[in-house]
MARLODREN-351940 format. One record per atom (N, C-alpha, C, O): x, y, z; residue number from 1; atom name. Coordinates in steps of 0.05 Angstrom, whole numbers, plus 32768, in hexadecimal, padded with zeros to 4 digits. Layout:
<kemis>
<kemi px="X" py="Y" pz="Z" num="NUM" atomo="CA"/>
...
</kemis>
This chain:
<kemis>
<kemi px="7F12" py="80CF" pz="7FBA" num="1" atomo="N"/>
<kemi px="7F21" py="80B7" pz="7FB6" num="1" atomo="CA"/>
<kemi px="7F27" py="80B2" pz="7F98" num="1" atomo="C"/>
<kemi px="7F3E" py="80B5" pz="7F90" num="1" atomo="O"/>
<kemi px="7F12" py="80AA" pz="7F89" num="2" atomo="N"/>
<kemi px="7F17" py="80A1" pz="7F6D" num="2" atomo="CA"/>
<kemi px="7F20" py="80B9" pz="7F5C" num="2" atomo="C"/>
<kemi px="7F33" py="80B5" pz="7F4C" num="2" atomo="O"/>
<kemi px="7F14" py="80D0" pz="7F60" num="3" atomo="N"/>
<kemi px="7F1C" py="80E7" pz="7F50" num="3" atomo="CA"/>
<kemi px="7F39" py="80EF" pz="7F56" num="3" atomo="C"/>
<kemi px="7F48" py="80F4" pz="7F43" num="3" atomo="O"/>
<kemi px="7F40" py="80F1" pz="7F6F" num="4" atomo="N"/>
<kemi px="7F5B" py="80F8" pz="7F77" num="4" atomo="CA"/>
<kemi px="7F70" py="80E5" pz="7F6C" num="4" atomo="C"/>
<kemi px="7F85" py="80ED" pz="7F62" num="4" atomo="O"/>
<kemi px="7F6A" py="80CB" pz="7F6D" num="5" atomo="N"/>
<kemi px="7F7C" py="80B6" pz="7F63" num="5" atomo="CA"/>
<kemi px="7F7F" py="80B9" pz="7F45" num="5" atomo="C"/>
<kemi px="7F96" py="80B8" pz="7F3A" num="5" atomo="O"/>
<kemi px="7F69" py="80BE" pz="7F37" num="6" atomo="N"/>
<kemi px="7F6A" py="80C1" pz="7F1A" num="6" atomo="CA"/>
<kemi px="7F79" py="80D9" pz="7F11" num="6" atomo="C"/>
<kemi px="7F8A" py="80D8" pz="7EFF" num="6" atomo="O"/>
<kemi px="7F75" py="80F0" pz="7F1F" num="7" atomo="N"/>
<kemi px="7F83" py="8109" pz="7F19" num="7" atomo="CA"/>
<kemi px="7FA1" py="8105" pz="7F1E" num="7" atomo="C"/>
<kemi px="7FB1" py="810E" pz="7F0E" num="7" atomo="O"/>
<kemi px="7FA8" py="80F9" pz="7F34" num="8" atomo="N"/>
<kemi px="7FC4" py="80F5" pz="7F3A" num="8" atomo="CA"/>
<kemi px="7FD3" py="80E4" pz="7F25" num="8" atomo="C"/>
<kemi px="7FE9" py="80EA" pz="7F1D" num="8" atomo="O"/>
<kemi px="7FC6" py="80D0" pz="7F1B" num="9" atomo="N"/>
<kemi px="7FD2" py="80BF" pz="7F06" num="9" atomo="CA"/>
<kemi px="7FD4" py="80CF" pz="7EEB" num="9" atomo="C"/>
<kemi px="7FE7" py="80CC" pz="7EDD" num="9" atomo="O"/>
<kemi px="7FBF" py="80DE" pz="7EE5" num="10" atomo="N"/>
<kemi px="7FBE" py="80EE" pz="7ECD" num="10" atomo="CA"/>
<kemi px="7FD4" py="8103" pz="7ECC" num="10" atomo="C"/>
<kemi px="7FE0" py="8108" pz="7EB7" num="10" atomo="O"/>
<kemi px="7FDA" py="810F" pz="7EE3" num="11" atomo="N"/>
<kemi px="7FEE" py="8125" pz="7EE4" num="11" atomo="CA"/>
<kemi px="800A" py="811A" pz="7EE1" num="11" atomo="C"/>
<kemi px="801D" py="8129" pz="7EDB" num="11" atomo="O"/>
<kemi px="800E" py="8100" pz="7EE5" num="12" atomo="N"/>
<kemi px="8028" py="80F3" pz="7EE2" num="12" atomo="CA"/>
<kemi px="803F" py="8100" pz="7EF2" num="12" atomo="C"/>
<kemi px="8053" py="8108" pz="7EE7" num="12" atomo="O"/>
<kemi px="803B" py="8101" pz="7F0D" num="13" atomo="N"/>
<kemi px="8050" py="810D" pz="7F1D" num="13" atomo="CA"/>
<kemi px="8069" py="80FB" pz="7F20" num="13" atomo="C"/>
<kemi px="8067" py="80E3" pz="7F1A" num="13" atomo="O"/>
<kemi px="807F" py="8107" pz="7F27" num="14" atomo="N"/>
<kemi px="8098" py="80F7" pz="7F2C" num="14" atomo="CA"/>
<kemi px="8095" py="80E5" pz="7F44" num="14" atomo="C"/>
<kemi px="80A0" py="80CF" pz="7F44" num="14" atomo="O"/>
<kemi px="8087" py="80EF" pz="7F58" num="15" atomo="N"/>
<kemi px="8083" py="80E0" pz="7F71" num="15" atomo="CA"/>
<kemi px="8064" py="80DF" pz="7F76" num="15" atomo="C"/>
<kemi px="8058" py="80F4" pz="7F77" num="15" atomo="O"/>
<kemi px="8059" py="80C8" pz="7F78" num="16" atomo="N"/>
<kemi px="803C" py="80C4" pz="7F7C" num="16" atomo="CA"/>
<kemi px="8038" py="80B9" pz="7F98" num="16" atomo="C"/>
<kemi px="8042" py="80A4" pz="7F9F" num="16" atomo="O"/>
<kemi px="8028" py="80C8" pz="7FA9" num="17" atomo="N"/>
<kemi px="8021" py="80BF" pz="7FC3" num="17" atomo="CA"/>
<kemi px="8004" py="80B6" pz="7FC3" num="17" atomo="C"/>
<kemi px="7FF3" py="80C5" pz="7FBB" num="17" atomo="O"/>
<kemi px="8000" py="809D" pz="7FCB" num="18" atomo="N"/>
<kemi px="7FE5" py="8092" pz="7FCB" num="18" atomo="CA"/>
<kemi px="7FDE" py="8087" pz="7FE6" num="18" atomo="C"/>
<kemi px="7FEC" py="8077" pz="7FF2" num="18" atomo="O"/>
<kemi px="7FC7" py="8090" pz="7FF1" num="19" atomo="N"/>
<kemi px="7FBE" py="8087" pz="800B" num="19" atomo="CA"/>
<kemi px="7FA5" py="8075" pz="8007" num="19" atomo="C"/>
<kemi px="7F8F" py="807F" pz="8003" num="19" atomo="O"/>
<kemi px="7FA9" py="805B" pz="8007" num="20" atomo="N"/>
<kemi px="7F94" py="8048" pz="8002" num="20" atomo="CA"/>
<kemi px="7F84" py="804F" pz="7FE9" num="20" atomo="C"/>
<kemi px="7F6C" py="804C" pz="7FE8" num="20" atomo="O"/>
<kemi px="7F92" py="8058" pz="7FD4" num="21" atomo="N"/>
<kemi px="7F86" py="8061" pz="7FBC" num="21" atomo="CA"/>
<kemi px="7F75" py="804D" pz="7FAD" num="21" atomo="C"/>
<kemi px="7F62" py="8055" pz="7F9F" num="21" atomo="O"/>
<kemi px="7F7B" py="8034" pz="7FAF" num="22" atomo="N"/>
<kemi px="7F6C" py="8020" pz="7FA0" num="22" atomo="CA"/>
<kemi px="7F56" py="8013" pz="7FB0" num="22" atomo="C"/>
<kemi px="7F49" py="8000" pz="7FA6" num="22" atomo="O"/>
<kemi px="7F51" py="801D" pz="7FC8" num="23" atomo="N"/>
<kemi px="7F3C" py="8011" pz="7FD9" num="23" atomo="CA"/>
<kemi px="7F21" py="801D" pz="7FD3" num="23" atomo="C"/>
<kemi px="7F0C" py="8012" pz="7FDA" num="23" atomo="O"/>
<kemi px="7F20" py="8034" pz="7FC6" num="24" atomo="N"/>
<kemi px="7F07" py="8042" pz="7FC0" num="24" atomo="CA"/>
<kemi px="7EFC" py="8038" pz="7FA6" num="24" atomo="C"/>
<kemi px="7F0B" py="8030" pz="7F94" num="24" atomo="O"/>
<kemi px="7EE2" py="8039" pz="7FA3" num="25" atomo="N"/>
<kemi px="7ED5" py="8034" pz="7F89" num="25" atomo="CA"/>
<kemi px="7ECC" py="8017" pz="7F86" num="25" atomo="C"/>
<kemi px="7ECF" py="8006" pz="7F98" num="25" atomo="O"/>
<kemi px="7EBF" py="8013" pz="7F70" num="26" atomo="N"/>
<kemi px="7EB4" py="7FF8" pz="7F69" num="26" atomo="CA"/>
<kemi px="7ECA" py="7FE6" pz="7F5E" num="26" atomo="C"/>
<kemi px="7EE1" py="7FEE" pz="7F5B" num="26" atomo="O"/>
<kemi px="7EC2" py="7FCD" pz="7F58" num="27" atomo="N"/>
<kemi px="7ED6" py="7FB9" pz="7F4F" num="27" atomo="CA"/>
<kemi px="7EE3" py="7FC2" pz="7F35" num="27" atomo="C"/>
<kemi px="7EFB" py="7FBD" pz="7F32" num="27" atomo="O"/>
<kemi px="7ED4" py="7FCE" pz="7F23" num="28" atomo="N"/>
<kemi px="7EE0" py="7FD7" pz="7F09" num="28" atomo="CA"/>
<kemi px="7EF5" py="7FEC" pz="7F0E" num="28" atomo="C"/>
<kemi px="7F0B" py="7FEC" pz="7F02" num="28" atomo="O"/>
<kemi px="7EEF" py="8000" pz="7F1F" num="29" atomo="N"/>
<kemi px="7F03" py="8015" pz="7F25" num="29" atomo="CA"/>
<kemi px="7F1B" py="8009" pz="7F33" num="29" atomo="C"/>
<kemi px="7F32" py="8010" pz="7F2C" num="29" atomo="O"/>
<kemi px="7F18" py="7FF6" pz="7F45" num="30" atomo="N"/>
<kemi px="7F2E" py="7FEA" pz="7F53" num="30" atomo="CA"/>
<kemi px="7F40" py="7FDC" pz="7F3F" num="30" atomo="C"/>
<kemi px="7F59" py="7FDD" pz="7F42" num="30" atomo="O"/>
<kemi px="7F34" py="7FCE" pz="7F2C" num="31" atomo="N"/>
<kemi px="7F44" py="7FC0" pz="7F18" num="31" atomo="CA"/>
<kemi px="7F54" py="7FD4" pz="7F07" num="31" atomo="C"/>
<kemi px="7F6C" py="7FCF" pz="7F02" num="31" atomo="O"/>
<kemi px="7F47" py="7FEA" pz="7EFF" num="32" atomo="N"/>
<kemi px="7F55" py="7FFE" pz="7EEF" num="32" atomo="CA"/>
<kemi px="7F6B" py="800C" pz="7EFF" num="32" atomo="C"/>
<kemi px="7F81" py="8011" pz="7EF5" num="32" atomo="O"/>
<kemi px="7F65" py="8011" pz="7F19" num="33" atomo="N"/>
<kemi px="7F79" py="801E" pz="7F2A" num="33" atomo="CA"/>
<kemi px="7F91" py="800C" pz="7F2E" num="33" atomo="C"/>
<kemi px="7FA8" py="8015" pz="7F2E" num="33" atomo="O"/>
<kemi px="7F8C" py="7FF2" pz="7F32" num="34" atomo="N"/>
<kemi px="7FA2" py="7FDF" pz="7F36" num="34" atomo="CA"/>
<kemi px="7FB4" py="7FDE" pz="7F1D" num="34" atomo="C"/>
<kemi px="7FCC" py="7FDE" pz="7F1F" num="34" atomo="O"/>
<kemi px="7FA7" py="7FDD" pz="7F05" num="35" atomo="N"/>
<kemi px="7FB6" py="7FDD" pz="7EEC" num="35" atomo="CA"/>
<kemi px="7FC7" py="7FF6" pz="7EE9" num="35" atomo="C"/>
<kemi px="7FDE" py="7FF6" pz="7EE0" num="35" atomo="O"/>
<kemi px="7FBB" py="800D" pz="7EF0" num="36" atomo="N"/>
<kemi px="7FC9" py="8027" pz="7EEE" num="36" atomo="CA"/>
<kemi px="7FE0" py="8028" pz="7F01" num="36" atomo="C"/>
<kemi px="7FF5" py="8033" pz="7EFA" num="36" atomo="O"/>
<kemi px="7FDD" py="801D" pz="7F19" num="37" atomo="N"/>
<kemi px="7FF3" py="801C" pz="7F2C" num="37" atomo="CA"/>
<kemi px="800A" py="800A" pz="7F22" num="37" atomo="C"/>
<kemi px="8021" py="8012" pz="7F24" num="37" atomo="O"/>
<kemi px="8003" py="7FF3" pz="7F17" num="38" atomo="N"/>
<kemi px="8018" py="7FE2" pz="7F0C" num="38" atomo="CA"/>
<kemi px="8027" py="7FF0" pz="7EF6" num="38" atomo="C"/>
<kemi px="8040" py="7FED" pz="7EF4" num="38" atomo="O"/>
<kemi px="8019" py="7FFF" pz="7EE5" num="39" atomo="N"/>
<kemi px="8026" py="800E" pz="7ECF" num="39" atomo="CA"/>
<kemi px="8039" py="8023" pz="7EDB" num="39" atomo="C"/>
<kemi px="804F" py="8027" pz="7ED1" num="39" atomo="O"/>
<kemi px="802F" py="8031" pz="7EEF" num="40" atomo="N"/>
<kemi px="803F" py="8047" pz="7EFB" num="40" atomo="CA"/>
<kemi px="8058" py="803B" pz="7F09" num="40" atomo="C"/>
<kemi px="806D" py="8047" pz="7F08" num="40" atomo="O"/>
<kemi px="8055" py="8024" pz="7F15" num="41" atomo="N"/>
<kemi px="806C" py="8017" pz="7F22" num="41" atomo="CA"/>
<kemi px="8081" py="800D" pz="7F0E" num="41" atomo="C"/>
<kemi px="8098" py="800A" pz="7F16" num="41" atomo="O"/>
<kemi px="8079" py="8008" pz="7EF6" num="42" atomo="N"/>
<kemi px="808C" py="7FFF" pz="7EE1" num="42" atomo="CA"/>
<kemi px="809B" py="8017" pz="7ED6" num="42" atomo="C"/>
<kemi px="80AF" py="8013" pz="7EC8" num="42" atomo="O"/>
<kemi px="8091" py="802F" pz="7EDB" num="43" atomo="N"/>
<kemi px="809F" py="8047" pz="7ED0" num="43" atomo="CA"/>
<kemi px="80B6" py="804F" pz="7EE3" num="43" atomo="C"/>
<kemi px="80BB" py="8041" pz="7EF7" num="43" atomo="O"/>
<kemi px="80C3" py="8064" pz="7EDD" num="44" atomo="N"/>
<kemi px="80D9" py="806E" pz="7EED" num="44" atomo="CA"/>
<kemi px="80CF" py="8080" pz="7F03" num="44" atomo="C"/>
<kemi px="80DF" py="808E" pz="7F10" num="44" atomo="O"/>
<kemi px="80B6" py="8080" pz="7F09" num="45" atomo="N"/>
<kemi px="80AA" py="8091" pz="7F1E" num="45" atomo="CA"/>
<kemi px="80AC" py="8084" pz="7F39" num="45" atomo="C"/>
<kemi px="80AE" py="806B" pz="7F3B" num="45" atomo="O"/>
<kemi px="80AA" py="8094" pz="7F4E" num="46" atomo="N"/>
<kemi px="80A9" py="808A" pz="7F69" num="46" atomo="CA"/>
<kemi px="808D" py="808A" pz="7F73" num="46" atomo="C"/>
<kemi px="807F" py="809E" pz="7F70" num="46" atomo="O"/>
<kemi px="8084" py="8074" pz="7F7E" num="47" atomo="N"/>
<kemi px="8069" py="8072" pz="7F89" num="47" atomo="CA"/>
<kemi px="806B" py="806A" pz="7FA7" num="47" atomo="C"/>
<kemi px="8078" py="8057" pz="7FAE" num="47" atomo="O"/>
<kemi px="805E" py="807A" pz="7FB8" num="48" atomo="N"/>
<kemi px="805C" py="8074" pz="7FD4" num="48" atomo="CA"/>
<kemi px="803F" py="806F" pz="7FDA" num="48" atomo="C"/>
<kemi px="802E" py="8080" pz="7FD5" num="48" atomo="O"/>
<kemi px="8039" py="8058" pz="7FE5" num="49" atomo="N"/>
<kemi px="801D" py="8050" pz="7FE9" num="49" atomo="CA"/>
<kemi px="8019" py="8046" pz="8005" num="49" atomo="C"/>
<kemi px="8029" py="8037" pz="8010" num="49" atomo="O"/>
<kemi px="8004" py="8050" pz="8012" num="50" atomo="N"/>
<kemi px="7FFC" py="8046" pz="802C" num="50" atomo="CA"/>
<kemi px="7FE5" py="8032" pz="8029" num="50" atomo="C"/>
<kemi px="7FD3" py="8037" pz="8019" num="50" atomo="O"/>
<kemi px="7FE6" py="801D" pz="8037" num="51" atomo="N"/>
<kemi px="7FD1" py="8009" pz="8035" num="51" atomo="CA"/>
<kemi px="7FD1" py="7FF6" pz="804D" num="51" atomo="C"/>
<kemi px="7FE6" py="7FF1" pz="8059" num="51" atomo="O"/>
<kemi px="7FBA" py="7FEB" pz="8053" num="52" atomo="N"/>
<kemi px="7FB8" py="7FD6" pz="8067" num="52" atomo="CA"/>
<kemi px="7FB3" py="7FBB" pz="8059" num="52" atomo="C"/>
<kemi px="7FAE" py="7FA7" pz="8066" num="52" atomo="O"/>
<kemi px="7FB4" py="7FBB" pz="803F" num="53" atomo="N"/>
<kemi px="7FAE" py="7FA3" pz="802F" num="53" atomo="CA"/>
<kemi px="7FC9" py="7F96" pz="8028" num="53" atomo="C"/>
<kemi px="7FD6" py="7F9E" pz="8015" num="53" atomo="O"/>
<kemi px="7FD0" py="7F81" pz="8037" num="54" atomo="N"/>
<kemi px="7FE9" py="7F74" pz="8033" num="54" atomo="CA"/>
<kemi px="7FED" py="7F69" pz="8017" num="54" atomo="C"/>
<kemi px="8003" py="7F6A" pz="800C" num="54" atomo="O"/>
<kemi px="7FD8" py="7F5E" pz="800B" num="55" atomo="N"/>
<kemi px="7FDA" py="7F53" pz="7FF0" num="55" atomo="CA"/>
<kemi px="7FE1" py="7F68" pz="7FDC" num="55" atomo="C"/>
<kemi px="7FF1" py="7F63" pz="7FC9" num="55" atomo="O"/>
<kemi px="7FD6" py="7F7F" pz="7FDE" num="56" atomo="N"/>
<kemi px="7FDC" py="7F95" pz="7FCC" num="56" atomo="CA"/>
<kemi px="7FF9" py="7F9E" pz="7FCF" num="56" atomo="C"/>
<kemi px="8007" py="7FA2" pz="7FBB" num="56" atomo="O"/>
<kemi px="8002" py="7FA0" pz="7FE8" num="57" atomo="N"/>
<kemi px="801E" py="7FA7" pz="7FED" num="57" atomo="CA"/>
<kemi px="8031" py="7F93" pz="7FE2" num="57" atomo="C"/>
<kemi px="8045" py="7F9A" pz="7FD4" num="57" atomo="O"/>
<kemi px="802C" py="7F79" pz="7FE6" num="58" atomo="N"/>
<kemi px="803D" py="7F64" pz="7FDC" num="58" atomo="CA"/>
<kemi px="803E" py="7F64" pz="7FBE" num="58" atomo="C"/>
<kemi px="8053" py="7F5F" pz="7FB2" num="58" atomo="O"/>
<kemi px="8028" py="7F69" pz="7FB1" num="59" atomo="N"/>
<kemi px="8026" py="7F68" pz="7F94" num="59" atomo="CA"/>
<kemi px="8033" py="7F80" pz="7F86" num="59" atomo="C"/>
<kemi px="8041" py="7F7D" pz="7F72" num="59" atomo="O"/>
<kemi px="8030" py="7F98" pz="7F92" num="60" atomo="N"/>
<kemi px="8038" py="7FB0" pz="7F84" num="60" atomo="CA"/>
<kemi px="8053" py="7FBC" pz="7F8E" num="60" atomo="C"/>
<kemi px="8060" py="7FCB" pz="7F7F" num="60" atomo="O"/>
<kemi px="805A" py="7FB6" pz="7FA7" num="61" atomo="N"/>
<kemi px="8071" py="7FC4" pz="7FB3" num="61" atomo="CA"/>
<kemi px="808B" py="7FB4" pz="7FB3" num="61" atomo="C"/>
<kemi px="808B" py="7F9B" pz="7FB5" num="61" atomo="O"/>
<kemi px="80A1" py="7FC3" pz="7FB1" num="62" atomo="N"/>
<kemi px="80BC" py="7FB6" pz="7FB3" num="62" atomo="CA"/>
<kemi px="80C6" py="7FB7" pz="7FD0" num="62" atomo="C"/>
<kemi px="80D5" py="7FA6" pz="7FD8" num="62" atomo="O"/>
<kemi px="80BF" py="7FCC" pz="7FDF" num="63" atomo="N"/>
<kemi px="80C7" py="7FD0" pz="7FFA" num="63" atomo="CA"/>
<kemi px="80AE" py="7FD8" pz="800B" num="63" atomo="C"/>
<kemi px="809B" py="7FE3" pz="8000" num="63" atomo="O"/>
<kemi px="80AF" py="7FD1" pz="8025" num="64" atomo="N"/>
<kemi px="8099" py="7FD8" pz="8036" num="64" atomo="CA"/>
<kemi px="80A3" py="7FE4" pz="8050" num="64" atomo="C"/>
<kemi px="80B9" py="7FDD" pz="805A" num="64" atomo="O"/>
<kemi px="8094" py="7FF7" pz="805B" num="65" atomo="N"/>
<kemi px="809B" py="8005" pz="8073" num="65" atomo="CA"/>
<kemi px="8083" py="8002" pz="8086" num="65" atomo="C"/>
<kemi px="806D" py="8009" pz="807F" num="65" atomo="O"/>
<kemi px="8088" py="7FF8" pz="809E" num="66" atomo="N"/>
<kemi px="8074" py="7FF6" pz="80B3" num="66" atomo="CA"/>
<kemi px="8078" py="800C" pz="80C7" num="66" atomo="C"/>
<kemi px="808C" py="800E" pz="80D4" num="66" atomo="O"/>
<kemi px="8064" py="801E" pz="80C8" num="67" atomo="N"/>
<kemi px="8064" py="8034" pz="80DB" num="67" atomo="CA"/>
<kemi px="8051" py="802E" pz="80F2" num="67" atomo="C"/>
<kemi px="803B" py="8025" pz="80ED" num="67" atomo="O"/>
<kemi px="8059" py="8034" pz="810A" num="68" atomo="N"/>
<kemi px="8048" py="8031" pz="8121" num="68" atomo="CA"/>
<kemi px="804B" py="8049" pz="8133" num="68" atomo="C"/>
<kemi px="8061" py="804E" pz="813D" num="68" atomo="O"/>
<kemi px="8036" py="8057" pz="8137" num="69" atomo="N"/>
<kemi px="8036" py="8070" pz="8147" num="69" atomo="CA"/>
<kemi px="804C" py="8083" pz="813E" num="69" atomo="C"/>
<kemi px="805A" py="808F" pz="814E" num="69" atomo="O"/>
<kemi px="804E" py="8086" pz="8123" num="70" atomo="N"/>
<kemi px="8061" py="8099" pz="8118" num="70" atomo="CA"/>
<kemi px="807E" py="8090" pz="8118" num="70" atomo="C"/>
<kemi px="8090" py="80A0" pz="8110" num="70" atomo="O"/>
<kemi px="8084" py="8078" pz="8120" num="71" atomo="N"/>
<kemi px="809F" py="806E" pz="8121" num="71" atomo="CA"/>
<kemi px="80A2" py="8056" pz="810F" num="71" atomo="C"/>
<kemi px="8090" py="8046" pz="810C" num="71" atomo="O"/>
<kemi px="80BA" py="8053" pz="8103" num="72" atomo="N"/>
<kemi px="80C0" py="803D" pz="80F2" num="72" atomo="CA"/>
<kemi px="80C3" py="8024" pz="8103" num="72" atomo="C"/>
<kemi px="80D4" py="8022" pz="8114" num="72" atomo="O"/>
<kemi px="80B1" py="8011" pz="80FD" num="73" atomo="N"/>
<kemi px="80B2" py="7FF7" pz="810B" num="73" atomo="CA"/>
<kemi px="80C3" py="7FE3" pz="80FB" num="73" atomo="C"/>
<kemi px="80D1" py="7FD3" pz="8107" num="73" atomo="O"/>
<kemi px="80C1" py="7FE4" pz="80E0" num="74" atomo="N"/>
<kemi px="80CF" py="7FD2" pz="80CF" num="74" atomo="CA"/>
<kemi px="80D1" py="7FDC" pz="80B3" num="74" atomo="C"/>
<kemi px="80BE" py="7FEA" pz="80AA" num="74" atomo="O"/>
<kemi px="80E6" py="7FD5" pz="80A5" num="75" atomo="N"/>
<kemi px="80EB" py="7FDD" pz="8089" num="75" atomo="CA"/>
<kemi px="80F7" py="7FC4" pz="807B" num="75" atomo="C"/>
<kemi px="810A" py="7FB9" pz="8085" num="75" atomo="O"/>
<kemi px="80EB" py="7FBB" pz="8065" num="76" atomo="N"/>
<kemi px="80F5" py="7FA4" pz="8057" num="76" atomo="CA"/>
<kemi px="80E5" py="7F9C" pz="803F" num="76" atomo="C"/>
<kemi px="80D6" py="7FAD" pz="8034" num="76" atomo="O"/>
<kemi px="80E7" py="7F83" pz="8038" num="77" atomo="N"/>
<kemi px="80D6" py="7F7A" pz="8021" num="77" atomo="CA"/>
<kemi px="80B9" py="7F79" pz="802B" num="77" atomo="C"/>
<kemi px="80B4" py="7F76" pz="8043" num="77" atomo="O"/>
<kemi px="80A6" py="7F7B" pz="8019" num="78" atomo="N"/>
<kemi px="808A" py="7F79" pz="8021" num="78" atomo="CA"/>
<kemi px="8084" py="7F5F" pz="8030" num="78" atomo="C"/>
<kemi px="8076" py="7F60" pz="8044" num="78" atomo="O"/>
<kemi px="808F" py="7F49" pz="8027" num="79" atomo="N"/>
<kemi px="808A" py="7F2F" pz="8035" num="79" atomo="CA"/>
<kemi px="8094" py="7F30" pz="8052" num="79" atomo="C"/>
<kemi px="8086" py="7F27" pz="8064" num="79" atomo="O"/>
<kemi px="80AC" py="7F3A" pz="8056" num="80" atomo="N"/>
<kemi px="80B7" py="7F3B" pz="8071" num="80" atomo="CA"/>
<kemi px="80A6" py="7F4D" pz="8084" num="80" atomo="C"/>
<kemi px="809F" py="7F45" pz="809A" num="80" atomo="O"/>
<kemi px="80A0" py="7F65" pz="807A" num="81" atomo="N"/>
<kemi px="8092" py="7F78" pz="808A" num="81" atomo="CA"/>
<kemi px="8076" py="7F6E" pz="8090" num="81" atomo="C"/>
<kemi px="806C" py="7F70" pz="80A7" num="81" atomo="O"/>
<kemi px="8068" py="7F64" pz="807C" num="82" atomo="N"/>
<kemi px="804D" py="7F5B" pz="8080" num="82" atomo="CA"/>
<kemi px="804C" py="7F43" pz="8093" num="82" atomo="C"/>
<kemi px="803A" py="7F42" pz="80A4" num="82" atomo="O"/>
<kemi px="805E" py="7F31" pz="8090" num="83" atomo="N"/>
<kemi px="805F" py="7F19" pz="80A2" num="83" atomo="CA"/>
<kemi px="8063" py="7F22" pz="80BF" num="83" atomo="C"/>
<kemi px="8055" py="7F18" pz="80D1" num="83" atomo="O"/>
<kemi px="8076" py="7F34" pz="80C4" num="84" atomo="N"/>
<kemi px="807B" py="7F3E" pz="80DF" num="84" atomo="CA"/>
<kemi px="8063" py="7F4E" pz="80EA" num="84" atomo="C"/>
<kemi px="805C" py="7F4B" pz="8101" num="84" atomo="O"/>
<kemi px="8057" py="7F5D" pz="80D8" num="85" atomo="N"/>
<kemi px="803F" py="7F6D" pz="80E1" num="85" atomo="CA"/>
<kemi px="8029" py="7F5A" pz="80E9" num="85" atomo="C"/>
<kemi px="801C" py="7F5E" pz="80FE" num="85" atomo="O"/>
<kemi px="8023" py="7F46" pz="80D8" num="86" atomo="N"/>
<kemi px="800E" py="7F32" pz="80DF" num="86" atomo="CA"/>
<kemi px="8014" py="7F24" pz="80FA" num="86" atomo="C"/>
<kemi px="8002" py="7F20" pz="810A" num="86" atomo="O"/>
<kemi px="802D" py="7F1D" pz="80FE" num="87" atomo="N"/>
<kemi px="8035" py="7F10" pz="8117" num="87" atomo="CA"/>
<kemi px="8031" py="7F23" pz="812F" num="87" atomo="C"/>
<kemi px="8027" py="7F1A" pz="8144" num="87" atomo="O"/>
<kemi px="8038" py="7F3C" pz="812B" num="88" atomo="N"/>
<kemi px="8034" py="7F50" pz="8140" num="88" atomo="CA"/>
<kemi px="8017" py="7F53" pz="8147" num="88" atomo="C"/>
<kemi px="800F" py="7F54" pz="815E" num="88" atomo="O"/>
<kemi px="8006" py="7F56" pz="8133" num="89" atomo="N"/>
<kemi px="7FE9" py="7F5A" pz="8137" num="89" atomo="CA"/>
<kemi px="7FDD" py="7F42" pz="8145" num="89" atomo="C"/>
<kemi px="7FCD" py="7F45" pz="8157" num="89" atomo="O"/>
<kemi px="7FE5" py="7F2A" pz="813C" num="90" atomo="N"/>
<kemi px="7FDA" py="7F11" pz="8149" num="90" atomo="CA"/>
<kemi px="7FE2" py="7F10" pz="8166" num="90" atomo="C"/>
<kemi px="7FD2" py="7F0A" pz="8178" num="90" atomo="O"/>
<kemi px="7FFC" py="7F16" pz="816C" num="91" atomo="N"/>
<kemi px="8006" py="7F16" pz="8188" num="91" atomo="CA"/>
<kemi px="7FF7" py="7F2B" pz="8198" num="91" atomo="C"/>
<kemi px="7FEF" py="7F25" pz="81AF" num="91" atomo="O"/>
<kemi px="7FF4" py="7F43" pz="818D" num="92" atomo="N"/>
<kemi px="7FE7" py="7F59" pz="819B" num="92" atomo="CA"/>
<kemi px="7FCA" py="7F51" pz="81A3" num="92" atomo="C"/>
<kemi px="7FC1" py="7F55" pz="81B9" num="92" atomo="O"/>
<kemi px="7FBC" py="7F45" pz="8190" num="93" atomo="N"/>
<kemi px="7FA0" py="7F3C" pz="8195" num="93" atomo="CA"/>
<kemi px="7F9F" py="7F27" pz="81AA" num="93" atomo="C"/>
<kemi px="7F8D" py="7F28" pz="81BB" num="93" atomo="O"/>
<kemi px="7FB1" py="7F14" pz="81AB" num="94" atomo="N"/>
<kemi px="7FB2" py="7F00" pz="81BF" num="94" atomo="CA"/>
<kemi px="7FB7" py="7F0C" pz="81DA" num="94" atomo="C"/>
<kemi px="7FAA" py="7F04" pz="81EE" num="94" atomo="O"/>
<kemi px="7FCA" py="7F1E" pz="81DC" num="95" atomo="N"/>
<kemi px="7FD1" py="7F2B" pz="81F5" num="95" atomo="CA"/>
<kemi px="7FBA" py="7F3C" pz="81FF" num="95" atomo="C"/>
<kemi px="7FB5" py="7F3E" pz="8217" num="95" atomo="O"/>
<kemi px="7FAB" py="7F49" pz="81ED" num="96" atomo="N"/>
<kemi px="7F95" py="7F5A" pz="81F5" num="96" atomo="CA"/>
<kemi px="7F7E" py="7F4A" pz="8201" num="96" atomo="C"/>
<kemi px="7F70" py="7F53" pz="8213" num="96" atomo="O"/>
<kemi px="7F7A" py="7F31" pz="81F7" num="97" atomo="N"/>
<kemi px="7F64" py="7F20" pz="8201" num="97" atomo="CA"/>
<kemi px="7F6B" py="7F14" pz="821C" num="97" atomo="C"/>
<kemi px="7F59" py="7F0E" pz="822C" num="97" atomo="O"/>
<kemi px="7F85" py="7F12" pz="8222" num="98" atomo="N"/>
<kemi px="7F8D" py="7F05" pz="823C" num="98" atomo="CA"/>
<kemi px="7F89" py="7F17" pz="8253" num="98" atomo="C"/>
<kemi px="7F8F" py="7F0F" pz="826A" num="98" atomo="O"/>
</kemis>
């Protein structure tokens, strides 16, 4: 986790793929990783990040893609996608209990 994330940032690729990269490590590492991501996003590089953390997506991303069982469920602003996702999860949980 931490080593792979650090190496990827150090290598400075044109496209950076991160799978929950900032969820590993202690608080100090998470803070450093978050700052490094913000710096990378300000550059001319492309960053693709997967996450279940809505706050991170809203803060760092310009666009969001919701995938469900390998199919695109929604594409839009982080706020739009996260709100619809939360509504979907809430409805699903209510239907499952009934």
